[in-house]
TORZA-426080 format. One record per residue: x, y, z of N, C-alpha, C in turn; residue in one letter; residue number from 1. Coordinates in Angstrom, 1 decimal, decimal comma. Atoms other than C-alpha are relative to their C-alpha. Last residue first. Example, Ala and Ser with C-alpha at 12.3 -4.5 7.8 and 13.67 -1.06 7.14 Angstrom:
((-0,9; -1,1; 0,0); (13,7; -1,1; 7,1); (-0,8; 1,1; 0,8); S; 2)
((0,9; -1,2; 0,0); (12,3; -4,5; 7,8); (0,9; 1,2; 0,0); A; 1)
END
This chain:
((1,2; 0,7; 0,3); (216,0; 11,7; -6,6); (0,1; -1,4; 0,4); X; 159)
((0,8; 0,1; -1,2); (218,7; 13,7; -4,8); (-1,2; -0,8; -0,3); X; 158)
((-0,7; 0,7; -0,9); (221,3; 13,3; -7,6); (-0,8; -0,3; 1,3); X; 157)
((-0,1; 1,4; 0,4); (218,8; 14,3; -10,2); (0,8; -0,8; 1,0); X; 156)
((1,4; 0,6; -0,1); (217,9; 17,5; -8,4); (0,1; -1,5; -0,4); X; 155)
((0,3; 0,3; -1,4); (221,6; 18,4; -7,8); (-1,4; -0,7; 0,1); X; 154)
((-0,9; 1,1; -0,5); (222,5; 17,9; -11,5); (-0,3; -0,3; 1,5); X; 153)
((0,6; 1,3; 0,4); (219,4; 20,0; -12,5); (0,8; -1,1; 0,6); X; 152)
((-1,0; 1,0; -0,3); (220,7; 23,1; -10,7); (-0,5; -1,4; -0,2); X; 151)
((0,6; 1,1; -0,9); (218,2; 25,4; -12,4); (1,1; -1,1; 0,2); X; 150)
((-0,7; 1,3; 0,0); (219,8; 28,6; -13,8); (-0,7; -0,9; 1,0); X; 149)
((0,7; 1,0; 0,8); (217,2; 31,4; -14,3); (0,7; -1,4; 0,0); X; 148)
((0,1; -0,4; 1,4); (218,8; 34,7; -13,2); (-0,5; -1,1; -0,9); X; 147)
((0,9; -1,1; 0,1); (218,0; 34,1; -9,5); (-0,2; 0,5; -1,5); X; 146)
((1,3; 0,6; -0,3); (219,7; 30,7; -9,7); (-1,0; 1,1; -0,2); X; 145)
((0,4; 0,7; 1,2); (222,7; 32,5; -11,3); (-1,4; -0,6; 0,2); X; 144)
((0,5; -1,0; 0,9); (222,8; 34,9; -8,3); (-0,4; -0,6; -1,3); X; 143)
((1,3; -0,5; -0,4); (223,0; 32,0; -6,0); (-0,6; 1,0; -0,9); X; 142)
((1,0; 1,0; 0,4); (225,8; 30,5; -8,0); (-1,4; 0,4; 0,4); X; 141)
((0,2; -0,1; 1,5); (227,8; 33,8; -7,8); (-1,0; -1,1; -0,4); X; 140)
((0,8; -1,2; 0,3); (227,2; 34,0; -4,0); (-0,2; 0,1; -1,5); X; 139)
((1,4; 0,2; -0,5); (228,3; 30,4; -3,5); (-0,8; 1,2; -0,4); X; 138)
((0,6; 0,9; 0,9); (231,5; 31,0; -5,6); (-1,5; -0,2; 0,3); X; 137)
((0,2; -0,8; 1,2); (232,4; 34,0; -3,4); (-0,7; -0,8; -1,1); X; 136)
((1,2; -0,9; -0,3); (231,9; 31,8; -0,4); (-0,3; 0,9; -1,1); X; 135)
((1,2; 0,8; 0,1); (234,2; 29,2; -2,0); (-1,3; 0,8; 0,4); X; 134)
((0,3; 0,1; 1,4); (236,8; 31,9; -2,5); (-1,2; -0,9; -0,2); X; 133)
((0,6; -1,3; 0,5); (236,5; 32,8; 1,2); (-0,3; -0,1; -1,5); X; 132)
((1,4; 0,2; 0,3); (237,1; 29,2; 2,3); (-0,7; 1,2; -0,5); X; 131)
((0,8; 0,0; -1,3); (240,4; 29,8; 4,1); (-1,5; -0,2; -0,3); X; 130)
((0,5; -1,3; -0,6); (242,7; 29,1; 1,2); (-0,8; -0,3; 1,2); X; 129)
((-1,0; -0,9; -0,7); (243,1; 25,9; -0,8); (-0,7; 1,2; 0,6); X; 128)
((-0,9; 0,7; -0,9); (240,9; 24,2; -3,4); (1,0; 1,0; 0,6); X; 127)
((-1,3; -0,7; 0,1); (238,0; 26,1; -4,9); (0,9; -0,7; 1,0); X; 126)
((-0,8; -0,1; -1,3); (235,0; 23,8; -5,4); (1,3; 0,6; -0,3); X; 125)
((-0,3; -1,4; -0,2); (232,9; 24,4; -8,5); (0,8; 0,3; 1,2); X; 124)
((-1,4; -0,2; 0,4); (232,7; 20,8; -9,6); (0,3; 1,5; -0,1); X; 123)
((0,1; -0,8; 1,2); (228,9; 20,8; -9,2); (1,3; 0,3; -0,6); X; 122)
((0,9; 0,7; 1,0); (229,1; 17,9; -6,8); (0,0; 0,8; -1,3); X; 121)
((-0,8; 1,1; 0,6); (232,0; 19,6; -5,0); (-0,8; -0,8; -1,0); X; 120)
((-1,0; -0,6; 0,8); (230,0; 22,8; -4,5); (0,9; -1,0; -0,7); X; 119)
((0,7; -0,4; 1,3); (227,1; 20,7; -3,3); (1,0; 0,7; -0,9); X; 118)
((0,2; 1,2; 0,9); (229,3; 19,0; -0,7); (-0,6; 0,3; -1,3); X; 117)
((-1,2; 0,5; 0,6); (230,5; 22,4; 0,6); (-0,2; -1,3; -0,9); X; 116)
((-1,0; 0,4; -1,0); (227,0; 23,9; 1,1); (1,2; -0,7; -0,7); X; 115)
((-1,2; 0,6; 0,6); (225,3; 25,7; -1,8); (1,0; -0,4; 1,1); X; 114)
((0,3; 0,5; 1,3); (221,7; 26,6; -0,9); (1,2; -0,8; -0,6); X; 113)
((1,1; 1,0; -0,1); (222,3; 26,9; 2,8); (-0,3; -0,6; -1,3); X; 112)
((-0,5; 1,3; -0,6); (225,6; 28,6; 2,4); (-1,0; -1,1; 0,1); X; 111)
((-1,0; 0,6; 0,9); (224,3; 31,2; -0,1); (0,5; -1,3; 0,6); X; 110)
((0,7; 0,5; 1,2); (221,2; 32,0; 2,0); (0,9; -0,7; -0,9); X; 109)
((0,8; 1,2; -0,4); (223,2; 32,2; 5,3); (-0,7; -0,6; -1,2); X; 108)
((-0,9; 1,2; 0,0); (225,7; 34,6; 3,8); (-0,8; -1,3; 0,2); X; 107)
((-0,4; 0,5; -1,3); (222,9; 37,1; 3,0); (0,9; -1,2; -0,1); X; 106)
((0,6; 1,2; -0,5); (223,0; 38,5; -0,5); (0,5; -0,5; 1,4); X; 105)
((-0,6; 0,2; -1,3); (223,8; 41,9; -2,0); (-0,9; -1,1; 0,7); X; 104)
((0,9; 0,9; -0,8); (223,0; 41,7; -5,7); (0,7; -0,2; 1,3); X; 103)
((-0,8; 1,0; -0,8); (224,8; 44,6; -7,4); (-1,0; -0,7; 0,9); X; 102)
((0,2; 1,4; 0,6); (222,3; 46,1; -9,9); (0,8; -1,0; 0,8); X; 101)
((1,3; 0,5; -0,4); (222,0; 49,4; -7,9); (-0,3; -1,4; -0,5); X; 100)
((-0,1; 0,4; -1,4); (225,7; 50,0; -8,4); (-1,3; -0,6; 0,5); X; 99)
((0,8; -0,7; -0,9); (225,2; 50,2; -12,2); (0,0; -0,6; 1,4); X; 98)
((1,0; 0,9; -0,5); (228,2; 48,8; -14,0); (-0,9; 0,7; 1,0); X; 97)
((1,2; -0,2; 0,7); (230,0; 51,5; -16,0); (-1,1; -1,1; 0,4); X; 96)
((0,0; 0,9; 1,2); (233,5; 50,4; -15,1); (-1,3; 0,1; -0,7); X; 95)
((-1,1; -0,3; 1,0); (234,0; 53,4; -12,8); (-0,1; -0,8; -1,3); X; 94)
((0,3; -1,3; 0,6); (230,7; 52,8; -11,1); (1,0; 0,4; -1,1); X; 93)
((1,1; 0,2; 0,9); (231,6; 49,2; -10,5); (-0,5; 1,2; -0,7); X; 92)
((-0,6; 0,6; 1,2); (235,0; 50,3; -9,1); (-1,1; -0,4; -1,0); X; 91)
((-0,8; -1,0; 0,7); (233,3; 52,6; -6,6); (0,5; -0,6; -1,4); X; 90)
((0,9; -0,9; 0,5); (230,8; 49,9; -5,5); (0,7; 1,1; -0,9); X; 89)
((0,7; 0,7; 1,1); (233,5; 47,3; -5,1); (-1,0; 1,0; -0,7); X; 88)
((-0,9; 0,1; 1,1); (235,7; 49,8; -3,1); (-0,7; -0,7; -1,2); X; 87)
((-0,1; -1,4; 0,5); (232,7; 50,6; -0,8); (1,0; 0,0; -1,2); X; 86)
((1,2; -0,2; 0,7); (232,1; 46,8; -0,4); (0,0; 1,4; -0,6); X; 85)
((-0,1; 0,7; 1,3); (235,8; 46,4; 0,4); (-1,4; 0,2; -0,7); X; 84)
((-1,0; -0,7; 0,9); (235,6; 49,1; 3,1); (0,0; -0,7; -1,3); X; 83)
((0,6; -1,2; 0,4); (232,5; 47,5; 4,7); (0,9; 0,8; -1,0); X; 82)
((1,1; 0,3; 0,9); (234,1; 44,1; 4,8); (-0,7; 1,2; -0,6); X; 81)
((-0,4; 0,5; 1,3); (237,4; 45,4; 6,1); (-1,2; -0,3; -0,9); X; 80)
((0,7; -0,7; 1,1); (236,2; 47,6; 8,9); (0,1; -0,6; -1,4); X; 79)
((-0,7; 0,1; 1,3); (237,3; 45,4; 11,8); (-0,9; 0,6; -1,1); X; 78)
((0,1; -1,3; 0,7); (235,7; 46,7; 15,0); (0,6; 0,0; -1,3); X; 77)
((-1,2; -0,6; 0,6); (235,2; 43,1; 16,2); (-0,3; 1,4; -0,5); X; 76)
((-1,0; 0,9; 0,6); (232,9; 40,7; 18,0); (1,3; 0,7; -0,4); X; 75)
((-0,6; 0,7; -1,1); (230,9; 43,1; 20,2); (1,2; -0,8; -0,5); X; 74)
((-0,7; -1,0; -0,7); (230,1; 45,5; 17,3); (0,8; -0,7; 1,2); X; 73)
((-1,2; -0,4; 0,9); (229,1; 42,6; 15,1); (0,9; 0,9; 0,8); X; 72)
((-1,0; 1,1; -0,1); (226,8; 41,3; 17,9); (1,3; 0,3; -0,8); X; 71)
((-0,6; 0,0; -1,3); (225,0; 44,7; 18,2); (1,1; -1,1; 0,2); X; 70)
((1,0; 0,1; -1,0); (224,5; 44,9; 14,5); (0,7; 0,0; 1,3); X; 69)
((-0,5; -0,2; -1,3); (226,6; 45,9; 11,5); (-1,2; 0,0; 1,0); X; 68)
((0,7; -0,9; -0,8); (225,3; 44,4; 8,3); (0,6; 0,1; 1,4); X; 67)
((-0,6; -0,1; -1,3); (227,4; 42,8; 5,6); (-0,8; 1,1; 0,8); X; 66)
((0,4; -1,2; -0,7); (225,9; 41,5; 2,4); (0,7; 0,0; 1,4); X; 65)
((0,5; 0,3; -1,3); (227,9; 39,0; 0,4); (-0,4; 1,3; 0,7); X; 64)
((-0,9; -0,2; -1,1); (228,3; 40,3; -3,1); (-0,7; -0,4; 1,3); X; 63)
((0,7; 0,4; -1,3); (226,8; 39,4; -6,4); (1,1; 0,1; 1,1); X; 62)
((-0,9; -0,1; -1,1); (227,8; 41,2; -9,7); (-0,8; -0,4; 1,3); X; 61)
((0,6; -0,3; -1,3); (226,0; 40,3; -12,9); (1,2; 0,1; 1,0); X; 60)
((-1,0; -0,1; -1,0); (226,9; 40,3; -16,6); (-0,6; 0,4; 1,4); X; 59)
((0,5; -0,3; -1,4); (224,5; 39,3; -19,3); (1,2; -0,1; 0,9); X; 58)
((1,1; -0,9; 0,0); (225,2; 39,4; -23,0); (-0,4; 0,5; 1,4); X; 57)
((1,2; 0,5; -0,8); (228,6; 37,8; -22,8); (-1,1; 1,1; 0,0); X; 56)
((1,1; 0,5; 0,9); (230,9; 38,9; -25,7); (-1,2; -0,5; 0,8); X; 55)
((-0,3; 1,0; 1,1); (233,2; 41,0; -23,6); (-1,3; -0,5; -0,6); X; 54)
((-0,2; -0,6; 1,3); (233,0; 44,3; -21,7); (0,2; -1,0; -1,1); X; 53)
((1,2; -0,7; 0,4); (231,5; 43,1; -18,5); (0,1; 0,6; -1,4); X; 52)
((0,9; 1,0; 0,6); (234,3; 40,6; -18,2); (-1,3; 0,6; -0,5); X; 51)
((-0,3; 0,0; 1,4); (236,6; 43,6; -17,6); (-0,9; -1,0; -0,7); X; 50)
((1,0; -0,9; 0,6); (235,0; 43,9; -14,2); (0,2; 0,1; -1,5); X; 49)
((1,2; 0,7; 0,1); (237,1; 40,9; -13,1); (-1,1; 0,8; -0,7); X; 48)
((-0,2; 1,0; 1,0); (240,3; 42,7; -13,7); (-1,3; -0,7; -0,3); X; 47)
((-0,2; -0,7; 1,3); (239,2; 45,8; -11,8); (0,1; -1,0; -1,1); X; 46)
((1,4; -0,4; 0,4); (238,0; 43,5; -8,9); (0,1; 0,7; -1,4); X; 45)
((0,7; 1,2; 0,4); (241,5; 41,9; -8,7); (-1,4; 0,3; -0,5); X; 44)
((-0,5; 0,4; 1,3); (243,2; 45,3; -8,7); (-0,7; -1,2; -0,5); X; 43)
((0,4; -0,9; 1,1); (240,9; 46,6; -5,9); (0,5; -0,5; -1,4); X; 42)
((1,5; 0,1; 0,3); (241,3; 43,5; -3,6); (-0,3; 0,9; -1,3); X; 41)
((0,2; 0,7; 1,3); (245,1; 43,2; -3,6); (-1,4; 0,1; -0,6); X; 40)
((-0,8; -0,7; 1,0); (245,9; 45,6; -0,8); (-0,1; -0,5; -1,4); X; 39)
((0,6; -1,3; 0,3); (243,0; 44,2; 1,3); (0,8; 0,8; -1,1); X; 38)
((-0,1; -0,9; -1,1); (244,3; 40,6; 1,0); (-0,5; 1,4; -0,4); X; 37)
((-0,9; -1,1; 0,1); (243,1; 38,2; -1,6); (-0,1; 0,9; 1,2); X; 36)
((0,1; -0,7; -1,2); (241,5; 34,8; -2,1); (1,1; 1,1; 0,1); X; 35)
((-1,2; -0,1; -0,8); (241,0; 33,2; -5,5); (-0,4; 0,8; 1,3); X; 34)
((0,4; -0,3; -1,4); (238,6; 32,2; -8,2); (1,3; 0,1; 0,8); X; 33)
((-1,1; -0,5; -0,8); (238,6; 31,9; -12,0); (-0,4; 0,3; 1,4); X; 32)
((-1,1; -0,5; 0,9); (236,5; 30,6; -14,8); (1,2; 0,4; 0,8); X; 31)
((-0,8; -1,0; -0,7); (234,3; 28,5; -12,4); (1,1; 0,4; -1,0); X; 30)
((-1,4; 0,3; 0,0); (231,8; 26,8; -14,7); (0,8; 1,1; 0,7); X; 29)
((-1,0; -1,1; 0,0); (228,0; 26,9; -14,4); (1,5; -0,6; 0,1); X; 28)
((-0,4; -0,5; -1,3); (226,0; 23,8; -15,2); (1,0; 1,1; -0,1); X; 27)
((1,1; 0,1; -1,0); (223,9; 22,8; -18,2); (0,4; 0,5; 1,4); X; 26)
((-0,8; 0,0; -1,2); (226,4; 24,1; -20,8); (-1,0; 0,0; 1,2); X; 25)
((0,0; 1,3; -0,7); (224,7; 23,1; -24,0); (0,9; -0,1; 1,2); X; 24)
((-1,1; 0,8; 0,5); (225,7; 26,3; -25,8); (0,1; -1,3; 0,7); X; 23)
((0,2; 0,1; 1,5); (222,4; 28,2; -25,3); (1,1; -0,9; -0,6); X; 22)
((1,0; 1,1; 0,3); (222,5; 27,5; -21,5); (-0,2; -0,2; -1,5); X; 21)
((0,6; -0,3; 1,3); (225,7; 29,6; -21,1); (-0,9; -1,2; -0,4); X; 20)
((1,1; 0,9; 0,3); (227,0; 29,8; -17,6); (-0,6; 0,4; -1,3); X; 19)
((0,7; -0,2; 1,2); (230,2; 31,5; -16,4); (-1,1; -1,1; -0,2); X; 18)
((0,7; 1,2; 0,4); (231,5; 32,0; -12,9); (-0,7; 0,3; -1,3); X; 17)
((0,7; -0,3; 1,2); (234,1; 34,6; -11,9); (-0,6; -1,4; -0,4); X; 16)
((0,2; 1,1; 1,0); (235,2; 34,4; -8,3); (-0,7; 0,5; -1,2); X; 15)
((0,5; -0,6; 1,3); (236,5; 36,7; -5,6); (-0,1; -1,2; -1,0); X; 14)
((0,1; 1,0; 1,1); (237,1; 35,7; -1,9); (-0,6; 0,7; -1,2); X; 13)
((1,2; 0,0; 0,9); (238,3; 38,4; 0,4); (0,1; -1,1; -1,0); X; 12)
((-0,4; 0,8; 1,1); (240,8; 38,1; 3,3); (-1,3; -0,2; -0,8); X; 11)
((-1,5; -0,2; 0,0); (240,2; 41,0; 5,5); (0,7; -0,8; -1,0); X; 10)
((-0,5; 0,2; -1,4); (236,6; 40,8; 4,3); (1,5; 0,3; 0,0); X; 9)
((-0,9; -1,0; -0,5); (234,4; 40,9; 1,2); (0,4; -0,2; 1,4); X; 8)
((0,1; 0,2; -1,5); (233,0; 37,7; -0,3); (1,0; 1,0; 0,6); X; 7)
((-0,9; -0,6; -0,9); (232,5; 38,6; -4,0); (-0,3; -0,3; 1,5); X; 6)
((0,4; 0,2; -1,4); (231,0; 36,8; -6,9); (1,0; 0,5; 0,9); X; 5)
((-1,1; -0,3; -0,9); (231,4; 38,2; -10,4); (-0,6; -0,2; 1,4); X; 4)
((0,3; -0,6; -1,4); (228,7; 36,5; -12,5); (1,4; 0,2; 0,7); X; 3)
((-1,2; 0,0; -0,9); (229,0; 35,8; -16,3); (-0,5; 0,7; 1,3); X; 2)
((0,3; -0,7; -1,2); (226,2; 34,8; -18,7); (1,2; -0,1; 0,9); X; 1)
END
């Protein structure tokens, strides 16, 4: 199973996470992660969508949701998150991945379930950058939980 995790913004986080319970891989593994500027975003997403064409039976896309509300309008008129979500949807369509299958997830849900210490415990921590790659990893991990992964390592450490 592969998940493409995306944290869209002016500086976007993108991550590829794999998990294969059939081959004795109890925890997900970060195959690749990074942070990218708007002019780099589309090319990186195109590369990641190629994972949808490989030997993995299941491929998912998880993206941080972005909703404009009164507070958003007061804070900034920055369009990057919405623009990158549009680019992501377009590239998914082009790659044959159904847009309606993209899991849009609230940032608070991903951060609450996978705070920084948890990412380090799971050995999925991305070093460097501004934290956007780690946010993409969080969204990918949250999508894996929804697909059936149980973070046993976390449960055993808290017992």
